[in-house]
C-alpha positions, 0 to 999 in steps of 0.5 A, spaced: 438 485 232 435 486 239 428 483 241 423 484 246 417 481 247 411 484 250 405 480 252 398 484 254 393 478 255 388 483 258 388 486 251 389 480 247 395 483 244 403 481 242 408 486 241 415 485 239 420 491 239 426 491 235 432 495 236 439 495 232 444 491 237 449 497 236 446 503 235 440 501 239 435 505 234 428 502 233 428 498 227 422 499 223 422 496 217 422 488 217 418 482 215 416 479 222 412 472 222 411 468 229 409 461 230 405 460 237 404 454 240 398 455 245 397 451 252 393 446 249 398 444 244 395 447 238 399 452 233 397 459 230 401 463 225 401 470 225 404 476 221 406 481 226 405 488 223 409 494 224 406 500 227 408 506 232 404 507 238 406 514 242 414 514 242 414 506 241 415 502 235 413 495 235 411 489 230 404 487 233 398 483 232 392 480 236 392 473 240 386 470 244 390 468 250 384 466 254 387 459 256 391 459 262 398 456 261 405 457 257 405 460 250 411 458 246 413 464 241 418 463 235 419 469 231 422 470 225 425 477 223 427 479 216 430 485 215 436 489 214 439 483 210 439 479 216 434 473 217 433 472 225 429 467 230 428 469 236 424 464 241 420 467 247 415 464 252 410 467 256 406 463 262 399 465 263 397 464 270 
């Protein structure tokens, strides 16, 4: 599984795009949860819901990103008989 995290602070939106690493096809069925460490050190847990927007399928949720600083994401994906964890970091300047 290949993952890309797209963060849009102006819309308070987080999108996770999942693809099969061998076929490059979008993964559309998975259970996706994230733990986010906010810049102030607090932890937030979010379920990312799968949705197609235009040509892109992603797992998304809103996240208040008004704080400046580093956001750390631990993303847990269950799907296709696999459990995978991805770690991402986003610096909101």
